[in-house]
C-alpha positions as CSV (number, residue, x, y, z in Angstrom):
1,M,14.3,32.5,-14.7
2,F,13.4,30.4,-11.7
3,R,12.3,32.6,-8.7
4,W,10.4,31.5,-5.7
5,H,8.7,34.9,-5.3
6,T,6.5,34.0,-8.3
7,F,4.6,31.6,-6.1
8,I,1.3,33.4,-5.5
9,L,-0.5,31.2,-2.9
10,A,0.6,33.1,0.2
11,K,-0.4,32.3,3.8
12,N,-3.2,34.8,3.8
13,T,-4.7,33.5,0.5
14,T,-8.3,32.3,0.8
15,V,-8.5,28.6,0.1
16,N,-11.3,26.1,-0.6
17,T,-13.1,25.2,2.6
18,H,-13.7,21.6,1.7
19,P,-14.1,19.6,5.0
20,F,-10.9,17.7,4.5
21,K,-8.9,20.7,3.6
22,P,-5.7,20.7,5.6
23,I,-4.5,23.8,7.5
24,Q,-2.2,26.1,5.4
25,E,0.8,25.6,7.6
26,L,1.0,22.0,6.4
27,L,0.9,22.9,2.8
28,E,4.3,24.6,2.5
29,T,7.8,24.4,3.9
30,E,9.3,27.1,6.2
31,S,10.9,28.7,3.2
32,G,7.5,29.1,1.5
33,I,7.9,26.4,-1.1
34,P,4.5,24.8,-1.9
35,F,4.8,21.3,-0.5
36,I,1.9,19.2,0.8
37,H,2.7,17.3,4.0
38,R,3.1,13.6,3.0
39,D,0.7,12.2,5.5
40,L,-2.1,14.6,4.6
41,S,-1.6,13.7,0.9
42,W,-1.8,10.1,1.9
43,L,-5.1,10.7,3.7
44,S,-6.3,12.2,0.5
45,F,-5.3,9.1,-1.4
46,N,-7.1,6.9,1.1
47,Y,-10.2,9.0,0.6
48,R,-10.0,8.1,-3.1
49,V,-10.3,4.5,-2.0
50,L,-13.4,5.4,0.0
51,Q,-14.8,7.1,-3.1
52,E,-14.8,3.8,-4.8
53,A,-17.1,2.5,-2.1
54,M,-19.5,5.4,-2.8
55,D,-19.5,4.9,-6.6
56,L,-22.8,3.2,-7.6
57,S,-21.2,2.1,-10.9
58,V,-18.9,-0.2,-8.9
59,P,-20.5,-3.6,-8.2
60,L,-21.8,-4.0,-4.7
61,F,-19.4,-6.6,-3.4
62,E,-16.5,-4.6,-4.9
63,R,-17.7,-1.5,-3.0
64,I,-17.7,-3.6,0.2
65,K,-14.1,-4.6,-0.6
66,F,-13.1,-1.0,-1.0
67,L,-14.4,-0.3,2.6
68,A,-12.1,-3.1,3.7
69,I,-9.1,-1.6,1.7
70,Y,-9.7,1.8,3.2
71,S,-9.8,0.4,6.7
72,S,-6.8,-1.8,6.2
73,N,-4.8,1.1,4.8
74,L,-5.8,3.3,7.7
75,D,-4.9,0.7,10.3
76,E,-1.4,0.4,8.9
77,F,-1.1,4.2,8.7
78,F,-1.7,4.5,12.4
79,K,0.6,1.6,13.3
80,V,3.4,3.3,11.5
81,R,2.9,7.0,10.5
82,M,0.9,8.2,13.5
83,A,3.2,6.2,15.8
84,Y,6.1,8.0,14.1
85,H,4.6,11.4,14.9
86,R,4.0,10.5,18.5
87,Y,7.7,9.4,18.6
88,L,8.7,12.8,17.3
89,V,6.6,14.5,20.0
90,R,8.6,12.5,22.6
91,A,11.9,13.5,21.0
92,G,14.0,16.3,22.4
93,K,13.7,19.9,21.4
94,K,16.8,19.8,19.3
95,A,15.3,17.1,17.1
96,K,12.0,19.0,16.8
97,R,13.8,22.1,15.6
98,E,15.1,20.2,12.6
99,L,11.5,19.4,11.5
100,E,9.6,21.3,8.9
101,H,6.4,21.0,10.9
102,D,5.3,20.7,14.5
103,P,4.4,17.0,15.1
104,K,1.7,18.0,17.6
105,M,0.0,20.1,14.9
106,T,0.4,17.3,12.4
107,I,-1.2,14.8,14.8
108,K,-4.1,17.2,15.5
109,E,-4.7,17.7,11.8
110,I,-4.6,14.0,11.0
111,R,-7.1,13.3,13.7
112,R,-9.4,16.0,12.4
113,I,-9.3,14.7,8.9
114,V,-9.7,11.0,9.9
115,N,-12.6,11.8,12.1
116,L,-14.4,13.4,9.2
117,Q,-13.6,10.5,6.9
118,Q,-14.8,8.0,9.5
119,E,-18.1,9.8,9.7
120,E,-18.4,9.5,5.9
121,F,-17.4,5.9,6.1
122,S,-20.2,5.2,8.5
123,S,-22.6,7.1,6.3
124,V,-21.5,5.1,3.2
125,F,-22.0,1.8,5.0
126,L,-25.4,2.6,6.5
127,E,-26.9,4.6,3.7
128,R,-25.5,2.9,0.6
129,I,-24.1,-0.5,1.4
130,V,-26.8,-1.8,3.8
131,P,-29.7,-0.7,1.5
132,G,-27.8,-2.1,-1.5
133,L,-27.6,-5.5,0.3
134,K,-31.3,-5.5,1.1
135,K,-32.1,-5.0,-2.6
136,H,-30.5,-8.4,-3.1
137,S,-32.2,-10.0,-0.1
138,I,-29.0,-9.9,2.1
139,Y,-29.8,-8.5,5.6
140,L,-27.4,-7.6,8.4
141,R,-29.3,-8.2,11.6
142,R,-28.7,-6.7,15.0
143,R,-29.6,-8.5,18.2
144,L,-32.9,-6.7,18.5
145,D,-34.0,-7.8,15.0
146,L,-33.7,-11.5,15.7
147,N,-36.7,-13.8,15.6
148,N,-37.0,-16.7,18.2
149,K,-35.3,-19.2,16.0
150,Q,-32.4,-16.9,15.3
151,R,-32.1,-15.9,19.0
152,E,-31.8,-19.6,19.9
153,F,-29.1,-20.0,17.2
154,V,-27.1,-17.0,18.5
155,E,-27.3,-18.3,22.1
156,N,-26.1,-21.7,21.1
157,Y,-23.4,-20.3,18.9
158,F,-22.1,-18.2,21.7
159,H,-22.0,-21.1,24.2
160,D,-20.6,-23.6,21.7
161,H,-17.9,-21.4,20.0
162,M,-17.3,-18.2,21.8
163,L,-17.5,-18.6,25.5
164,P,-13.8,-19.7,26.0
165,F,-12.5,-16.5,24.2
166,V,-14.6,-13.6,25.5
167,Q,-12.5,-13.0,28.7
168,P,-15.0,-10.8,30.7
169,V,-13.3,-8.3,33.1
170,L,-14.9,-5.9,35.5
171,L,-13.0,-2.5,35.3
172,V,-12.3,-1.1,38.8
173,G,-10.8,2.3,38.1
174,E,-7.0,2.3,37.6
175,K,-6.6,-0.6,40.0
176,V,-7.4,-3.2,37.3
177,R,-5.8,-2.4,33.9
178,P,-6.3,-5.2,31.5
179,F,-3.9,-5.5,28.6
180,L,-5.5,-4.8,25.3
181,N,-4.2,-7.0,22.5
182,N,-3.0,-5.2,19.4
183,A,-5.9,-4.6,16.9
184,A,-8.2,-6.9,18.9
185,L,-11.9,-6.0,19.2
186,Y,-13.5,-5.4,22.6
187,L,-16.9,-4.5,23.9
188,T,-17.1,-2.1,26.8
189,L,-20.2,-2.4,29.0
190,Q,-22.0,0.4,30.8
191,M,-23.8,-1.2,33.8
192,K,-25.6,-0.7,37.1
193,P,-26.1,-3.1,40.0
194,I,-29.6,-4.6,39.8
195,H,-30.1,-3.9,43.5
196,D,-29.4,-0.2,43.1
197,L,-30.2,1.3,39.6
198,H,-29.5,4.8,40.9
199,A,-25.9,3.9,41.7
200,D,-23.0,5.3,39.6
201,D,-22.3,3.5,36.4
202,E,-19.9,0.6,36.4
203,Y,-17.9,-0.6,33.5
204,A,-16.6,-3.9,32.1
205,L,-14.7,-5.3,29.2
206,V,-15.4,-8.3,27.0
207,K,-13.3,-9.5,24.0
208,I,-14.9,-10.1,20.6
209,P,-13.1,-13.2,19.3
210,S,-12.8,-12.2,15.7
211,D,-9.2,-13.6,15.7
212,H,-10.7,-17.1,16.2
213,L,-14.0,-16.9,14.5
214,P,-15.6,-15.5,11.3
215,R,-16.8,-11.9,11.7
216,F,-20.0,-12.6,9.7
217,I,-22.2,-15.4,10.9
218,E,-25.1,-16.6,8.7
219,L,-28.4,-16.9,10.5
220,P,-31.2,-19.4,9.9
221,S,-33.3,-17.6,7.2
222,S,-36.4,-18.1,5.2
223,S,-36.1,-19.2,1.6
224,G,-34.7,-16.6,-0.7
225,K,-33.0,-14.6,2.1
226,H,-29.5,-14.4,3.3
227,E,-29.4,-13.1,6.9
228,L,-26.2,-12.3,8.7
229,I,-25.1,-11.2,12.1
230,M,-21.8,-9.7,13.1
231,L,-19.8,-11.5,15.8
232,D,-19.9,-8.2,17.8
233,D,-23.7,-8.4,18.0
234,I,-23.6,-12.0,19.2
235,V,-21.4,-10.9,22.1
236,R,-23.8,-7.9,22.7
237,H,-26.7,-10.4,22.9
238,S,-24.9,-12.6,25.4
239,V,-23.2,-10.2,27.8
240,S,-25.9,-10.3,30.5
241,W,-25.0,-13.9,31.2
242,M,-21.4,-12.9,31.9
243,F,-22.3,-10.3,34.6
244,P,-25.1,-11.6,36.7
245,G,-26.3,-9.0,39.2
246,Y,-25.9,-6.2,36.8
247,A,-28.3,-4.4,34.4
248,I,-26.6,-3.8,31.1
249,I,-27.4,-0.2,30.0
250,D,-25.5,-0.1,26.8
251,T,-22.4,-1.5,25.0
252,F,-19.7,0.2,22.9
253,S,-16.9,-1.3,20.9
254,V,-13.3,-0.3,21.2
255,K,-9.9,-1.3,19.7
256,L,-6.3,-0.4,20.4
257,T,-3.7,-0.3,17.6
258,R,-0.2,-0.4,18.8
259,D,3.0,1.2,17.4
260,A,4.3,-1.3,14.8
261,E,7.5,0.6,13.9
262,L,10.7,-1.3,14.7
263,Y,12.8,1.9,15.1
264,I,15.9,0.2,13.7
265,D,18.4,2.9,13.1
266,D,19.8,2.7,9.5
267,E,23.2,3.5,11.1
268,F,23.0,0.4,13.4
269,S,26.2,-1.5,13.2
270,G,25.6,-4.6,15.2
271,D,23.7,-7.8,14.5
272,L,20.8,-6.5,12.4
273,I,19.0,-9.8,12.1
274,Q,19.0,-10.3,15.9
275,K,17.8,-6.8,16.5
276,I,14.9,-7.3,14.1
277,K,14.0,-10.6,15.8
278,E,14.0,-8.9,19.2
279,S,12.0,-5.9,17.8
280,L,9.4,-8.2,16.2
281,S,8.7,-9.8,19.6
282,K,7.9,-6.3,21.0
283,R,5.6,-5.2,18.1
284,Q,2.5,-6.6,19.8
285,V,3.1,-4.9,23.1
286,G,4.2,-1.4,21.8
287,P,2.7,1.9,23.0
288,A,-0.7,3.0,21.9
289,A,-0.9,4.5,18.4
290,R,-4.7,4.7,18.2
291,F,-7.5,3.9,20.6
292,V,-10.7,3.6,18.5
293,Y,-14.1,4.0,20.2
294,D,-17.7,4.2,19.3
295,R,-18.6,7.8,18.7
296,E,-21.9,7.2,20.6
297,M,-20.1,6.4,23.8
298,P,-21.1,8.7,26.7
299,P,-18.3,11.3,27.6
300,Q,-18.0,10.1,31.2
301,M,-17.4,6.5,30.0
302,F,-14.8,7.7,27.5
303,E,-13.0,9.6,30.2
304,F,-13.1,6.6,32.5
305,L,-11.5,4.4,29.8
306,C,-8.8,6.9,29.1
307,K,-7.8,6.9,32.7
308,V,-8.0,3.1,33.0
309,F,-5.8,2.6,29.9
310,A,-3.6,5.6,30.5
311,L,-4.6,7.3,27.2
312,E,-4.1,10.8,26.1
313,K,-6.6,12.6,23.8
314,N,-4.3,12.3,20.8
315,D,-4.3,8.5,21.3
316,T,-8.0,8.4,20.5
317,L,-10.2,8.4,17.4
318,R,-14.0,8.2,17.0
319,E,-15.4,5.6,14.7
320,G,-18.8,4.0,14.2
321,R,-20.4,1.0,15.9
322,Y,-18.0,-1.5,14.4
323,H,-14.2,-1.5,14.1
324,N,-11.6,-3.6,12.2
325,N,-13.7,-3.1,9.1
326,F,-10.9,-4.7,7.0
327,D,-12.9,-7.9,7.9
328,F,-15.2,-6.9,5.1
329,F,-12.6,-8.7,2.9
330,K,-14.3,-11.8,4.1
331,F,-17.9,-10.7,3.6
332,P,-19.7,-13.8,2.2
333,D,-20.8,-13.5,-1.5
334,F,-23.4,-16.3,-1.5
335,G,-22.3,-17.2,-5.0
336,L,-23.8,-13.9,-6.3
337,V,-21.1,-13.3,-9.0
338,H,-23.2,-10.6,-10.7
339,L,-22.4,-8.4,-7.7
340,K,-18.7,-8.6,-8.5
341,N,-16.5,-7.3,-11.3
342,N,-16.6,-9.1,-14.5
343,A,-13.6,-11.4,-14.8
344,L,-10.5,-10.1,-16.7
345,P,-8.5,-13.3,-16.9
346,P,-4.8,-12.7,-17.4
347,M,-3.6,-13.6,-20.9
348,A,-0.7,-16.0,-21.5
349,Y,2.4,-14.4,-23.2
350,P,3.0,-17.2,-25.7
351,L,6.5,-16.2,-26.7
352,I,7.7,-17.1,-23.2
353,E,5.2,-19.5,-21.9
354,K,5.2,-21.7,-25.0
355,S,8.9,-21.3,-25.7
356,V,10.9,-24.6,-26.2
357,N,14.0,-22.7,-25.1
358,I,13.2,-19.6,-23.0
359,F,16.8,-18.4,-23.0
360,E,17.0,-18.5,-26.8
361,T,13.7,-16.5,-26.9
362,I,15.1,-13.9,-24.6
363,R,18.4,-13.8,-26.4
364,T,16.6,-12.9,-29.6
365,R,15.0,-9.8,-28.2
366,D,13.7,-8.1,-25.1
367,H,10.2,-9.0,-23.9
368,L,7.8,-6.8,-21.9
369,L,4.9,-8.1,-19.7
370,H,2.2,-6.0,-18.1
371,Y,0.5,-7.6,-15.0
372,P,-2.2,-8.4,-14.1
373,Y,-3.4,-8.1,-17.8
374,Q,-0.8,-10.7,-18.8
375,S,-0.1,-13.9,-16.9
376,Y,2.7,-14.1,-14.3
377,E,3.4,-17.7,-15.5
378,S,6.2,-16.3,-17.8
379,V,8.2,-15.2,-14.7
380,I,7.6,-18.5,-12.9
381,H,8.6,-20.4,-16.1
382,F,11.8,-18.4,-16.3
383,F,12.9,-19.7,-12.9
384,E,11.6,-23.2,-13.3
385,A,13.4,-23.5,-16.7
386,A,16.6,-22.2,-15.1
387,A,16.3,-24.7,-12.4
388,V,16.4,-27.7,-14.7
389,D,18.5,-26.4,-17.6
390,P,21.9,-28.2,-17.4
391,A,23.6,-25.2,-19.0
392,V,22.5,-22.8,-16.2
393,T,25.2,-22.4,-13.6
394,H,24.1,-19.5,-11.4
395,I,20.8,-17.9,-10.3
396,K,20.6,-14.6,-8.4
397,I,17.5,-12.8,-7.1
398,T,16.5,-10.0,-4.7
399,H,13.7,-10.9,-2.3
400,Y,11.5,-8.1,-0.8
401,R,8.1,-9.6,-0.6
402,V,7.1,-13.0,-2.0
403,A,4.0,-15.2,-1.9
404,K,3.4,-17.5,1.1
405,N,3.6,-20.5,-1.2
406,S,6.0,-19.3,-3.8
407,R,6.7,-21.4,-6.8
408,I,9.7,-19.1,-7.5
409,M,11.2,-20.0,-4.2
410,Q,10.5,-23.7,-4.9
411,A,12.3,-23.4,-8.2
412,L,15.3,-21.9,-6.4
413,T,15.6,-24.9,-4.0
414,A,15.2,-27.3,-7.0
415,A,18.0,-25.5,-8.7
416,V,20.3,-26.1,-5.7
417,S,19.4,-29.8,-5.8
418,A,20.4,-29.8,-9.5
419,G,23.8,-28.5,-8.6
420,K,23.5,-24.8,-9.4
421,Q,24.8,-21.9,-7.4
422,V,21.8,-19.9,-6.1
423,S,22.1,-16.6,-4.3
424,V,19.2,-14.8,-2.7
425,F,19.4,-11.3,-1.2
426,I,16.7,-11.0,1.4
427,E,15.6,-7.6,2.6
428,V,14.6,-8.2,6.2
429,K,13.4,-4.6,6.8
430,A,10.4,-5.0,4.4
431,R,7.8,-3.6,6.8
432,F,5.3,-6.2,8.1
433,D,7.1,-8.9,6.1
434,E,10.2,-9.0,8.3
435,E,9.2,-12.3,10.0
436,A,8.1,-13.9,6.8
437,N,11.4,-13.0,5.1
438,L,13.5,-14.3,8.0
439,N,11.6,-17.5,7.8
440,W,12.2,-17.8,4.1
441,G,15.9,-17.1,4.6
442,E,16.2,-19.9,7.2
443,K,14.3,-22.3,4.9
444,L,16.4,-21.4,1.8
445,E,19.6,-21.8,3.8
446,K,18.6,-25.3,4.9
447,E,18.1,-26.2,1.3
448,G,21.6,-25.0,0.4
449,V,20.8,-21.6,-1.1
450,T,23.3,-18.9,-0.3
451,V,21.4,-16.2,1.5
452,H,22.5,-12.6,2.0
453,Y,20.6,-10.4,4.3
454,S,20.3,-6.6,4.7
455,F,23.2,-4.9,6.1
456,P,23.2,-1.8,8.3
457,G,22.6,1.6,6.6
458,L,21.1,0.0,3.5
459,K,17.7,-1.2,2.3
460,V,17.3,-3.0,-1.0
461,H,14.0,-2.4,-2.9
462,A,15.2,-3.3,-6.4
463,K,13.3,-6.2,-8.1
464,I,16.0,-7.9,-10.2
465,A,17.1,-11.4,-11.1
466,L,20.0,-12.8,-13.1
467,V,20.7,-16.2,-14.6
468,R,24.1,-17.3,-15.9
469,R,24.2,-19.9,-18.6
470,Q,27.2,-21.6,-20.1
471,E,26.8,-21.6,-23.9
472,G,29.7,-23.4,-25.4
473,E,32.9,-21.4,-24.6
474,T,30.8,-18.4,-23.6
475,A,28.9,-17.5,-20.4
476,K,25.7,-15.6,-21.2
477,L,23.6,-13.6,-18.7
478,Y,19.8,-13.4,-18.8
479,A,17.9,-11.0,-16.6
480,Y,14.4,-10.2,-15.4
481,T,13.7,-6.9,-13.9
482,A,10.4,-5.5,-12.7
483,T,8.5,-2.6,-11.1
484,G,6.9,-5.0,-8.6
485,N,7.9,-7.8,-6.3
486,F,8.5,-11.5,-7.1
487,H,5.0,-12.2,-5.8
488,E,2.7,-14.5,-7.7
489,E,-0.4,-13.5,-5.6
490,T,-0.1,-9.7,-5.8
491,A,0.7,-10.0,-9.6
492,R,-3.0,-10.8,-10.0
493,T,-4.1,-7.5,-8.6
494,Y,-1.1,-5.1,-8.8
495,S,-0.5,-3.3,-12.1
496,D,3.2,-3.7,-12.9
497,F,5.7,-4.1,-15.7
498,G,8.3,-6.8,-16.1
499,L,11.2,-7.0,-18.6
500,F,13.2,-10.0,-19.8
501,T,16.5,-9.1,-21.4
502,A,19.8,-10.5,-22.4
503,D,21.2,-7.1,-23.5
504,E,24.8,-7.1,-22.2
505,R,24.6,-3.3,-21.5
506,L,22.1,-4.2,-18.8
507,T,23.1,-7.7,-17.6
508,K,26.7,-6.7,-16.9
509,E,25.5,-3.8,-14.8
510,L,23.0,-6.0,-13.0
511,A,25.8,-8.4,-12.2
512,R,27.7,-5.5,-10.7
513,I,24.7,-4.7,-8.4
514,F,24.6,-8.3,-7.2
515,S,28.3,-8.3,-6.6
516,Y,27.9,-5.3,-4.4
517,L,24.9,-6.8,-2.5
518,E,26.9,-10.0,-1.9
519,T,30.2,-8.5,-0.9
520,A,29.3,-4.9,0.3
521,K,32.3,-3.8,-1.8
522,L,31.6,-0.7,-3.9
523,P,31.6,-1.3,-7.6
524,Q,34.8,-0.4,-9.3
525,Q,33.0,0.7,-12.5
526,A,30.3,3.4,-12.9
527,F,26.8,2.6,-14.0
528,H,26.3,4.0,-17.5
529,H,22.9,2.4,-18.4
530,I,21.0,1.4,-15.3
531,L,20.1,4.1,-12.7
532,V,20.9,2.7,-9.3
533,G,19.9,4.2,-5.9
534,K,22.8,5.4,-3.7
535,F,25.0,5.6,-6.8
536,N,23.6,7.5,-9.8
537,L,19.8,7.5,-9.7
538,R,19.2,11.0,-8.3
539,E,22.1,12.5,-10.4
540,K,20.9,11.0,-13.6
541,L,17.2,12.0,-13.0
542,E,18.3,15.6,-12.4
543,Q,20.4,15.5,-15.7
544,F,17.3,14.3,-17.6
545,I,15.2,17.1,-16.2
546,D,18.0,19.6,-16.9
547,A,18.1,18.4,-20.5
548,E,14.3,19.0,-20.9
549,I,14.8,22.5,-19.3
550,D,17.5,23.3,-21.9
551,A,15.3,22.2,-24.7
552,A,12.4,24.3,-23.5
553,M,14.7,27.3,-23.1
554,R,15.7,26.8,-26.8
555,G,12.0,26.9,-27.7
556,E,11.9,23.1,-28.5
557,E,9.3,20.6,-27.3
558,A,10.1,19.5,-23.8
559,Q,8.0,17.0,-21.9
560,I,8.3,14.6,-18.9
561,I,5.8,11.9,-18.0
562,L,6.2,10.3,-14.5
563,K,4.1,7.4,-13.2
564,V,4.9,6.7,-9.5
565,N,3.3,5.6,-6.3
566,S,4.6,8.6,-4.4
567,I,6.5,11.8,-4.9
568,Q,7.8,13.4,-1.8
569,D,11.5,14.3,-2.3
570,L,11.7,18.1,-1.9
571,A,14.8,18.5,-4.1
572,M,13.2,16.7,-7.0
573,I,9.9,18.6,-6.5
574,T,11.9,21.8,-6.6
575,K,13.6,20.6,-9.8
576,L,10.2,19.9,-11.4
577,Y,8.9,23.4,-10.4
578,Q,11.9,24.8,-12.1
579,A,11.3,22.8,-15.2
580,S,7.6,24.0,-15.2
581,Q,8.7,27.6,-14.9
582,C,10.9,27.1,-17.9
583,G,8.1,25.7,-20.0
584,V,8.6,21.9,-19.7
585,K,5.2,20.1,-19.9
586,I,5.0,17.6,-17.0
587,K,2.4,15.0,-16.6
588,L,2.2,13.0,-13.4
589,I,0.3,9.8,-12.6
590,V,0.6,9.4,-8.9
591,R,-1.3,6.7,-7.0
592,G,-0.7,7.8,-3.5
593,I,1.4,10.5,-1.9
594,C,1.9,13.7,-3.9
595,C,3.6,16.4,-2.0
596,L,4.1,18.5,-5.2
597,V,1.4,21.1,-5.8
598,P,0.4,21.2,-9.5
599,G,-1.2,24.1,-11.4
600,V,0.1,27.0,-9.4
601,P,0.4,30.1,-11.8
602,G,4.0,31.2,-12.2
603,L,5.3,28.0,-10.6
604,S,3.7,24.7,-11.6
605,Q,1.2,25.8,-14.2
606,N,2.8,23.3,-16.6
607,I,2.4,20.4,-14.3
608,E,-0.7,18.2,-14.3
609,A,-1.3,15.4,-11.9
610,I,-3.9,12.7,-11.7
611,S,-4.4,9.6,-9.5
612,I,-6.2,6.5,-10.7
613,V,-7.9,4.2,-8.2
614,D,-9.7,1.2,-9.7
615,R,-10.1,-2.5,-9.5
616,F,-6.3,-3.1,-9.8
617,L,-3.7,-1.3,-7.6
618,E,-1.5,0.9,-9.7
619,H,2.0,0.0,-8.7
620,A,4.3,0.5,-11.7
621,R,6.9,3.2,-11.8
622,V,7.7,4.6,-15.2
623,F,9.9,7.6,-16.2
624,V,9.7,9.1,-19.7
625,F,11.8,12.0,-20.9
626,H,11.1,13.5,-24.3
627,Q,14.7,14.1,-25.4
628,G,13.8,15.7,-28.7
629,G,11.5,12.9,-29.7
630,K,14.0,10.1,-28.9
631,E,12.2,9.3,-25.7
632,A,14.2,7.8,-22.8
633,V,11.9,5.3,-21.1
634,Y,12.8,3.7,-17.7
635,L,11.0,1.0,-15.7
636,S,11.8,1.5,-12.0
637,S,11.3,0.1,-8.5
638,A,11.8,3.6,-7.1
639,D,9.3,6.2,-6.1
640,W,10.4,9.8,-5.9
641,M,10.8,9.9,-2.2
642,L,13.9,10.8,-0.2
643,R,14.4,7.3,1.1
644,N,14.1,5.7,-2.4
645,L,16.4,8.1,-4.2
646,S,19.1,8.4,-1.6
647,H,19.0,5.6,1.0
648,R,18.0,2.5,-0.9
649,I,19.2,0.2,-3.7
650,E,16.7,0.9,-6.4
651,T,16.9,0.4,-10.1
652,A,15.6,2.3,-13.1
653,I,16.1,0.1,-16.2
654,P,16.2,1.7,-19.6
655,V,14.0,0.2,-22.3
656,Y,16.0,0.2,-25.5
657,N,13.7,-1.8,-27.8
658,E,11.8,0.8,-29.8
659,T,8.6,-1.3,-30.1
660,L,8.5,-1.9,-26.3
661,K,9.2,1.8,-25.6
662,K,6.2,2.7,-27.8
663,E,4.0,0.1,-26.0
664,I,4.9,1.5,-22.6
665,V,4.2,5.1,-23.7
666,N,0.9,4.0,-25.1
667,Y,-0.1,2.5,-21.8
668,L,0.7,5.8,-20.1
669,R,-1.3,7.8,-22.6
670,I,-4.2,5.5,-22.0
671,Q,-4.0,6.5,-18.4
672,L,-3.6,10.1,-19.1
673,N,-6.8,10.0,-21.1
674,D,-8.8,8.3,-18.3
675,N,-12.0,10.2,-17.7
676,V,-13.8,7.6,-15.5
677,K,-11.4,6.7,-12.7
678,A,-8.8,9.5,-12.8
679,R,-8.9,12.1,-10.0
680,I,-7.3,15.5,-10.2
681,I,-4.5,16.1,-7.6
682,D,-4.4,19.8,-6.6
683,I,-4.1,22.1,-3.6
684,N,-7.9,21.8,-2.9
685,F,-7.9,18.1,-1.9
686,L,-11.3,17.7,-3.6
687,N,-10.3,14.5,-5.5
688,E,-12.6,15.6,-8.3
689,Y,-13.0,13.1,-11.2
690,R,-11.1,14.3,-14.2
691,K,-13.0,15.1,-17.4
692,T,-11.6,15.2,-20.9
693,E,-12.9,16.6,-24.1
694,S,-13.7,13.2,-25.4
695,D,-17.3,12.1,-25.5
696,L,-16.2,8.5,-25.1
697,S,-15.8,7.1,-21.6
698,I,-12.2,5.9,-21.1
699,R,-11.6,3.7,-18.1
700,S,-7.9,3.2,-18.4
701,Q,-7.6,-0.2,-16.7
702,L,-10.2,-1.8,-19.0
703,E,-8.6,0.0,-22.0
704,A,-5.2,-1.4,-20.9
705,Y,-6.5,-4.9,-20.7
706,Y,-7.9,-4.8,-24.3
707,Y,-4.7,-3.1,-25.5
708,A,-2.7,-5.9,-24.0
709,R,-5.0,-8.5,-25.5
710,R,-4.5,-6.9,-29.0
711,N,-0.8,-7.0,-28.5
712,T,-0.9,-10.6,-27.3
713,E,-3.0,-11.7,-30.3
714,N,-0.5,-10.2,-32.7
715,L,2.2,-12.4,-31.2
716,Q,0.3,-15.6,-32.0
């Protein structure tokens, strides 16, 4: 029987003292249910990204890229999640009483963990990356390291390219309060008047124009060397010219990240599009979410800046000498390809790409693609073929994020020109893509596409498309559904599944979803095959879990495999705990947030969880329920979070083709056997690499690539 008192990790239990170990109060709910705070779990995930920068088996330039990914992730986290917690702090007492955790305590713990991670980041960069670059004759120079020729180059570069952008300002207490642009880099100066070097320190501010110029500038170098200087250090070298009459004692970099949340209430009932447009214009001037400063900055200077910019302690975060380290994405490679990953070119899927009639090919049977191992050209070909096929009458698609120069969108406009009815549902609340999506909507409307936008109280995250084709006297529907967006660029680096089908059990229900999105009228018929968020997704998942519980209670084999980006929904976690207690074997592959605590005796001892961080971003969501050996396999857009299961239109598409089901399960088993890039998720937050009994190294992304290649070769 399922009893909470069997949970043995009580508050007074001694836990691992790993430096990133969160405080116990953020590891369970008020009722004592083991539940890791989502943001602390996310920080643990981002640490796994940082681990890749430490891994000497990863090529050098790829390790530099992981530093950039870590920094980019953290920047977005503070723009949204930390800003959200600060918003909760400002909320009324009644709102705070409804929270599981004190937001002030959460902020304090986040800052503690991030400060520790930032120290490790600096250590990785200085002690591993910089020496690694030197081994390949690549040198990052500081201003004091420059020879005469390089100093002349730096001075000329500053005057020729940087002078109009640096905007020097003398800080005069709280009387002069310059506006800090969101995520812009600045250099703060500690100075004294030359005529009185015993006077109190004075301070100034200079902008580092990385928004206009490359962050890494190549210096004149001797043959066989590549010498670089960061833009920051060119400014450091030049500041004395901007403040004549002052002796520059030292310089320290700072950056302010502003709140990027739009705070658009899901219950808002007015003009949603206009509200988003107005909110976007305010994003760059929002309140402080994070003030980053050089940890070597003197305390009195730090206190002065806090007063000048009206910052509280919880607004601030210590970092190293350089900020905006996502600029490492643009670190020059000098053509040294051996310092990058070996290429894994995506393979063409011949049955679709070489098909004379793609619709006949799909009508014959379902087709599964696995990106980025297989080419995304099949998806593009699907829309381009629909655009020119005279028998196609309608094309419908949901748009969450798409490529900047999207061939799919071009195909849709071409279809309109060919006289077809094209309908696009655009989700304008896709965070950080709101403006791009609005622009796409306006562009498509001008071309004659019927555009439907988000409506209040609903967010659409499903990745579905439908084509109607008139075949004689019969209208036939063809569908493409996926776990990832219709985005040609991310399809090269995100691991996702896509399914082509003409199965009427699925296409009819997909048509019902589009009808709802276009009319906002609730479907008159229930969904029997597709699981749809806000309709039957949560209920059906609970039924699947209950069926496995019943099997386990009868002494039969019972198993669940879940691959998701995040699992946070408390009710579903509770259900999985119950299943574990009843003997259901549960295996989780979770890339990011995992609020569930695996491996707790008497509660979750039958749950194992791993996370895989490697060269491709694991993005697919797959649900597998054993069902007495007749496995139910679903490809989904939905993570197991409250918002996805209850407040969004998501889809989980059943895979009925037995061959394709087996293929998907094989992919999952490859990942479950990973003993190179898989980390263990547990209460200790150690992110230890998972070991298996196999003597053979199994790196699942490479294994998946070669598995996909074997499958593709069999199709020739």
